[in-house]
KOLKE-216331 format. One line per field, with one value per residue (C-alpha): residue in one letter; x, y, z. Coordinates in steps of 0.05 Angstrom, whole numbers, plus 5000, padded with zeros to 4 digits. Each point is the difference from the previous one (the first is absolute). Example, Ala and Ser with C-alpha at 12.3 -4.5 7.8 and 13.67 -1.06 7.14 Angstrom:
2
r = A;S .
px = 5246;5027 .
py = 4910;5069 .
pz = 5156;4987 .
end
This chain:
572
r = K;I;V;Y;T;A;F;S;L;M;A;V;L;F;G;D;D;S;K;S;D;D;L;T;E;E;T;K;S;T;L;S;E;R;R;Y;E;A;L;S;R;W;L;R;E;S;S;S;H;G;V;L;R;D;I;K;S;A;Q;S;K;G;D;T;Y;S;A;I;F;A;A;L;S;G;G;D;I;P;R;A;A;S;I;A;L;E;S;G;H;L;K;L;S;C;L;L;M;S;C;G;Q;Q;S;V;S;D;L;E;T;Q;M;H;H;W;H;E;T;N;A;S;N;H;I;P;S;G;L;I;R;I;F;S;L;L;S;G;N;L;Q;L;E;E;N;L;F;K;N;G;G;L;P;E;R;S;A;I;D;W;R;R;R;L;G;M;K;I;W;N;R;S;K;S;S;E;Q;Q;K;S;S;I;S;S;V;V;Q;E;Y;S;A;D;V;E;V;D;S;A;P;Q;P;V;P;W;Y;T;V;D;S;N;P;S;L;Q;H;V;E;C;I;L;F;S;L;L;R;L;Y;Q;H;Y;E;S;G;S;Q;Y;D;F;P;L;A;S;I;I;S;P;L;G;H;T;E;S;M;H;D;F;S;V;S;F;H;F;A;A;V;L;S;A;L;G;C;V;P;L;M;P;L;P;K;Q;E;S;L;I;D;S;Y;C;A;Q;L;V;S;V;G;L;W;E;W;A;V;Y;V;S;L;C;V;F;D;G;I;P;D;P;N;T;F;G;A;A;R;V;Q;K;A;K;R;L;V;T;Q;H;Y;N;V;I;H;P;T;S;C;S;R;R;S;F;L;E;E;V;G;I;P;S;I;W;F;D;E;V;L;A;G;R;C;A;F;K;G;D;S;I;G;H;V;N;H;L;M;R;C;S;F;E;D;A;I;G;A;T;E;E;L;V;L;P;Y;L;L;F;N;G;G;D;D;S;Q;K;L;L;Q;T;L;D;A;L;R;G;D;D;D;S;N;M;W;N;S;S;L;C;G;V;I;Y;N;Y;L;T;L;T;K;E;T;F;Q;F;S;K;I;S;R;D;E;R;S;H;L;S;D;Y;M;R;Q;L;E;I;K;A;I;D;I;E;N;N;L;R;V;I;E;K;E;N;K;D;C;K;G;K;L;S;S;R;C;T;G;V;N;S;V;S;R;S;V;Y;I;A;E;A;L;S;G;L;S;F;I;R;L;Q;L;R;A;I;Q;S;G;F;H;I;T;D;S;D;R;R;L;K;L;A;S;Q;L;A;S;L;S;I;P;E;D;K;M;Y;A;L;S;S;F;S;G;S;L;A;Y;E;G;S;L;R;G;Y;S;G;L;A .
px = 1253;5066;4995;4992;5056;5047;4988;5008;5067;5022;4984;5042;5060;5001;4958;5060;5063;5057;5050;4994;5066;4970;4991;5051;5025;4962;4935;5011;5012;4936;4960;5028;4980;4930;4994;5024;4947;4947;5016;4993;4932;4980;5019;4957;4940;5007;5006;4943;4948;5039;5018;4928;4981;5054;4981;4927;5019;5046;4949;4946;5046;5017;5073;5019;5075;4986;4953;5052;5054;4955;4991;5075;5019;4959;5036;4938;5030;4941;4952;5047;5004;4925;4988;5050;4966;4930;5026;5028;5074;5013;5077;5004;4956;5046;5061;4969;4984;5068;5042;5057;5074;5017;4943;5024;5069;4973;4954;5058;5041;4941;4986;5074;4998;4937;5032;5063;4962;4947;4947;4969;4975;4952;4973;4941;5024;4953;5031;5070;4981;4975;5064;5043;4965;5004;5074;5012;5021;4967;5039;4941;4954;5050;5007;4924;4992;5057;4984;4924;4945;4949;4962;5064;5025;4935;4982;5036;5006;5062;4977;4995;5068;5031;4966;5030;5069;4986;4963;5054;5053;4961;5011;5075;5048;5005;5068;4970;4942;4999;4972;4941;5048;5040;4937;4972;5067;5003;4929;5016;5059;4955;4952;5056;5021;4926;4997;4947;4935;5002;4975;4944;4934;4941;4961;5057;4999;5056;4962;5009;5074;4992;4990;5057;5045;4951;5020;4950;5000;5009;5067;5019;4990;5044;5054;4992;5014;5061;5026;4978;5039;5063;4990;4989;4925;5010;5021;4930;4951;4931;4966;5021;4969;4932;4988;4926;5016;5036;4933;4943;4983;4984;5062;4962;4974;5042;4952;5042;5066;4987;4992;5061;5042;4973;5017;5068;5019;4978;5042;5061;5022;4998;5028;4949;4965;5017;4946;4975;4988;4966;4954;4985;4983;4956;4964;4986;4970;4959;4971;4979;4967;4962;4976;4966;4970;5049;5023;5008;5054;5031;5007;5035;5046;5018;5031;5042;5075;5051;5059;4978;4982;5007;5023;4938;5024;5005;4970;4956;4968;4984;4968;4956;4975;4983;4962;4962;4981;4971;4957;4978;4981;4964;4972;4925;4960;4935;5032;4976;5071;5028;4997;5038;5052;5011;5007;5052;5041;4996;5024;5062;5015;4965;4981;4925;5006;5015;4928;4971;5041;4971;4929;5012;5021;4940;4953;5034;4989;4926;4990;4988;5035;4976;5026;5065;5011;4977;5056;5052;4988;5029;5060;5026;4977;5029;4966;4934;5002;5015;4944;4951;5016;4992;4944;4957;5003;4970;4942;4980;5016;4958;4945;4981;4944;5014;5063;5033;4992;5027;5060;5015;4997;5044;5053;4997;5014;5057;5030;4998;5047;5044;5007;5065;5019;4991;4927;4985;5033;4966;4935;4965;5022;4978;4932;4992;5013;4952;4944;5011;4999;4934;4971;5026;4972;4931;5000;5024;4943;4948;5017;4966;5028;5013;5041;5038;5019;5041;5036;5035;5067;4971;4971;5068;5031;4950;5019;5074;4987;4963;5058;5050;4958;4993;5076;5013;4950;5033;5068;4972;4963;5065;5038;4947;4971;4969;5030;4962;5008;5043;4960;4933;5026;5011;4930;4953;4936;5021;5007;5062;4985;5048;5019;4992;4925;4984;5053;4962;4935;5030;5027;4932;4967;5053;4988;4926;5016;5041;4941;4955;5048;4997;4924;4997;5049;4954;4940;4966;4978;5026;4929;4968;4992;4934;5038;5051;5067;5057;5030;4938;4993;5072;4996;4937;5033;5058;4951;4984;5011;5067;4969;4975;5061;5011;5045;5052;4980;4925;4990;5011;5060;4977;5002;4933;4977;4979;5057;5015;4981;4935;4940;4946;4958;5051;5047;4990 .
py = 3881;4963;4979;5071;5023;4946;5016;5074;4985;4960;5061;5044;4953;4972;5050;5035;4962;5044;4945;5005;5008;5053;5050;5051;5001;5065;4969;4938;5045;5039;4936;4973;5064;4996;4928;5018;5055;4953;4948;5055;5018;4926;4990;5060;4973;4928;5022;5050;4952;4983;5073;5022;4944;5021;5074;4985;4956;5053;5055;4959;4995;5075;4985;5055;4985;4927;5022;5049;4946;4949;5049;5016;4926;4991;5056;5044;5065;5045;4957;5001;5077;5005;4958;5042;5064;4975;4980;5068;4983;5058;5000;4924;5007;5053;4957;4940;5040;5033;4939;4998;4985;5059;4985;4928;5023;5050;4947;4951;5052;5017;4927;4989;5061;4975;4933;5030;5045;4947;5049;4943;4971;5060;4995;4955;4933;5008;5066;4972;4944;5051;5042;4938;4979;5071;5003;4937;4959;4930;4976;5013;4959;4944;4998;5002;4941;4959;5011;5010;4951;4974;5067;5038;4947;4995;5074;5015;4950;4989;5045;5061;4986;4992;5064;5036;4982;5027;5063;5019;4992;5043;5058;4990;5028;4970;4969;4961;4971;4925;4954;4954;4940;5031;5018;4929;4971;5043;4983;4925;5010;5036;4941;4951;5037;5006;5076;5003;4963;4935;5010;4949;4997;5042;4942;4979;5019;4997;4949;4949;4982;4945;5053;5046;4969;5018;5061;5049;5000;5076;4994;4941;5047;5052;4948;4976;5071;5002;4938;5028;5064;4961;4952;4939;4991;4930;4979;5019;4944;5020;4946;5034;5066;4974;4953;5006;5011;5064;5033;4956;4956;4941;4962;4966;5063;5008;5047;5063;4962;4983;5073;5021;4947;5021;5074;4989;4950;5049;5055;4955;5018;4929;4932;4957;4947;4927;4967;4953;5060;5037;4941;4995;5074;5000;4936;5026;5064;4962;4957;5062;5030;4936;4996;5068;4985;5040;4940;5042;5042;4934;4981;5066;4995;4928;5024;5054;4993;5047;4989;5020;4948;4929;4938;4974;4928;5005;5052;5035;4935;4979;5068;4994;4932;5025;5059;4954;4955;5060;5018;4927;4995;5067;5026;4992;5029;5004;5044;5073;5027;4948;5048;5056;4951;4969;5069;5019;4937;5006;5072;4978;4948;4936;4961;4995;4926;4986;5018;4960;4939;5008;5005;4940;4959;5022;4981;4932;4989;5019;4955;5059;4973;5056;5054;4961;5002;5073;5023;4954;5033;5064;4964;4946;4980;4931;4988;5027;4952;4942;5019;5009;4931;4966;5040;5035;4957;4937;5039;5041;4947;4947;5047;5018;5048;5074;4983;4982;5072;5023;4954;5030;5070;4979;4971;5060;5045;4956;4998;5075;5018;4940;4955;4967;4927;4995;5019;4959;4938;5005;4964;5067;5023;4935;5001;5073;4981;4941;5045;5053;4945;4975;5070;5012;4933;5015;5070;4970;4950;5055;5031;4976;4946;5051;5043;4939;4982;5064;4986;4936;5028;5021;4930;4970;5047;4974;4928;5016;5035;4939;4955;5046;5002;4925;4991;5048;4964;4934;5028;5028;4935;4962;5048;5005;4930;4986;5065;5037;5074;5028;5064;4965;4963;5069;5025;4981;4964;4992;4927;4981;4977;4962;5038;4937;5002;5068;4994;4938;5039;5054;4949;4968;5067;5018;4935;5017;5070;4970;4955;5061;5036;4941;4999;5075;4989;4944;5047;4980;5050;4991;5000;4953;4945;4994;4991;5049;4974;4990;5069;5041;5031;5022;5030;5036;5029;5026;5040;5047;5072;5031;5056;4950;5001;4960;5018;4947;4999;4996;4925;4945;4956;4928;4950;4984;4935;5028;4998;5046;4942;4984;5044;5011;4948;4944;4963;5003 .
pz = 4760;5008;4927;4975;5046;4974;4927;5013;5034;4938;4957;5046;5002;4929;4960;4968;4984;5025;4985;4924;4965;4954;5057;5022;5071;5012;4976;5043;5060;4986;4993;5066;5036;4971;5022;5070;5004;4972;5054;5052;4973;4996;5074;5020;4961;5023;5073;4999;5025;5063;5010;4999;5048;5050;4994;5016;5058;5030;4991;5033;5061;4998;4986;4951;4998;4981;4945;4973;5003;4964;4942;5001;5000;4937;4964;5002;5025;4978;5040;5061;4996;4993;5062;5039;4978;5017;5069;5015;4989;4952;5007;4990;4939;4970;5016;4965;4937;4996;5016;4949;4998;5045;5049;5005;5018;5052;5031;5004;5039;5045;5016;5017;5046;5036;5010;5031;5047;5018;4975;4961;5065;5006;4929;4984;4972;4940;4981;5008;4953;4949;5005;4994;4936;4971;5015;4960;5060;5001;5061;5046;4955;4997;5076;5010;4953;5029;5073;4997;5010;4950;4994;4984;4951;4962;5000;4934;4943;4958;4942;5044;5032;4932;4979;5059;4975;4930;5023;5049;4946;4952;5048;4997;4947;4931;5016;5057;4962;4991;4948;5010;5005;5056;5040;4992;5020;5062;5020;4992;5047;5051;4997;5014;5064;5020;4997;4945;4987;4961;4928;5010;4960;5020;5032;5047;5073;5051;5041;4944;5001;4948;4946;5019;4948;4944;4960;4971;4924;5002;5035;4955;4941;5032;5012;4929;4976;5045;4964;4933;5009;5018;4941;5045;4989;4973;5070;5024;4983;4975;5041;5065;4978;4977;5059;5019;5074;4980;4985;5025;5059;4955;4981;4943;4967;4936;4964;5012;4999;4927;4981;5040;4964;4932;5010;5031;4946;4946;5031;4997;5070;5028;4979;4964;5040;4985;4957;5056;5045;4943;4990;5074;5004;4938;5019;5070;4973;4948;5055;5038;4938;4985;5072;4995;4932;4957;4959;4937;5036;5022;4927;4985;5061;4983;4935;5033;5008;5031;4953;4931;4948;5028;4964;4964;5010;5076;5046;4947;4976;5071;5014;4938;5021;5070;4971;4953;5058;5037;4941;4993;5074;5009;4934;5001;4943;5040;5054;4993;4999;4951;4940;5035;5028;4932;4967;5052;4989;4925;5005;5038;4948;5021;4936;4988;4984;5073;5017;4943;5022;5070;4972;4954;5060;5040;4943;4996;5074;4994;4940;4953;4938;4956;5047;5007;4925;4996;5046;4971;4933;5029;5031;4954;4931;5008;5067;4974;4942;5047;5048;4944;4971;5067;5032;4948;4937;5033;5031;4939;4948;5034;5021;4928;4983;5012;5037;4934;4978;5068;4991;4932;5028;5059;4955;4954;5060;5022;4929;4990;4943;5012;4939;5022;4995;5076;4994;4938;5028;5068;5015;5009;4931;4968;5034;4980;4927;5008;5025;4947;4947;5028;4997;4929;4977;5026;4969;4934;5002;5004;4932;4936;4955;4945;5047;5024;4929;4995;5067;4983;5022;5067;5007;4987;5054;5051;4984;5006;5066;5026;4981;5035;5063;5000;4992;5057;5045;4984;5021;5065;5013;4993;5046;5054;5000;5068;5027;5055;5007;5056;5008;5008;5062;5033;4984;5057;4978;4927;4978;4963;4929;4956;4938;4959;5015;4971;4945;4977;5004;4956;4950;4996;4987;4949;4961;4998;4974;4944;4982;4999;4954;4952;5005;4982;4943;4974;5001;5065;5052;5071;5029;4950;5053;5038;5064;5029;4981;5049;4991;4987;5068;5001;4931;5019;5061;4959;4957;5058;4978;5017;5041;5051;5046;5063;5058;5014;5073;4989;4999;5052;5009;5000;4943;4968;4970;4931;4949;4942;4954;5037;4989;5051;4963;5012;4954;4925 .
end
């Protein structure tokens, strides 16, 4: 309840800016009066729980005057009059309902007369206390607090005593009315001379002297408004207002402090917190959110700042890295709430590639090279190419059989619409061209000799393509000689294979394709041999119909012993 009460007080104090230069003096005065009345209403509402508790306690003891006073001390005059009427005090009930400026003056005169004639000694003390409060005289309350024991000092909290000041002044003339700042200042002076309760948090008791110096956040907000009205709010540090002990027993609970800081900073009524304190507050709240399983909210909070747009090279960049680490540590695709959490984070602006980077790393840790490449394809084209070269090409190229078709489909998906130099000069691009050439050569070999005679230009294009592929492989072989992949070392259970090994395998296969092209050109059929030639199984696998698709993640992740140049019947 204290959180709701604090936010409602912020709305009362800072909801309308009466200090704007665009407002006339009359408008500013009207807004100030409305704010004063709103604070009076807020005090009645925030004190209502304690008032009802005291009324029930007094009525259970048969103490009617104490019940009436409890209602009156909470600013609830109709309830006080109703209790008086129900208890048979008709005249007192009428007095309570008709108490205005003239009645206050008459009561003040009557109380003075009783005091001079000692008649007050014959009037019940409870009734004297009611009359004193109705007359606007708080001297009796101040004396009871200063000279009373623990029951008297703890009977009424600071909000009700502050309300008494405001409600009594509302009965006075307009010329005598004070501002919120003056009332708060007077109450602070009363606290200093020990004639009013300390504005301590709700959980504090008088028997715990170590917490008497702690100020309730509600009174801190009132003092902030006092500084705000005088233009000295920048002398009032935000850290002192949002201290956890001001609203909770746990000094390490920064969950509400974060929201207080965010609202007050947005209102512009406090000086901005230094960056180190902002980081400390945000990190503390993030730790709490993570501890209760709300890591997605921790990601959101970690990107919050209280001073507009931060410098991307300093504070902002550090925040982004912390948010990314939270996603890396806690995002788990198999968790039943992972979809909703990811949707929430993407709605607030978290890039989707963060999640794919996490999944790519998880796949690498599990040894799932195919899944690793799958997710990298959504993150970084360059990284996906590198991972495919080091993790996928060796497995599928050496495995042969149907996996050659799968490799072609995998590379086709990776290539997409990209026909740039980066793709064509990469090992993935060269192997892709090598496999398509293999497929085209086999398809060309299946047509009749008469049809081939009319496709001499196409035949020449295949030969030129083979030469270009071989040249590119030679360049890559020179650049990557005896080079082991970096990504494969991070993929658990996947052996690192030297590029020179499978580049040599591809070069050998390409040489055989060129021989086959010459054979076709000379009029021989590619399957004229009694034995299956070295490349026959691969060429056969590439003739699989296009509608026979394979999911990239449907096959295993270990290198096999059968190469793309070795059929299932052995070497040619």
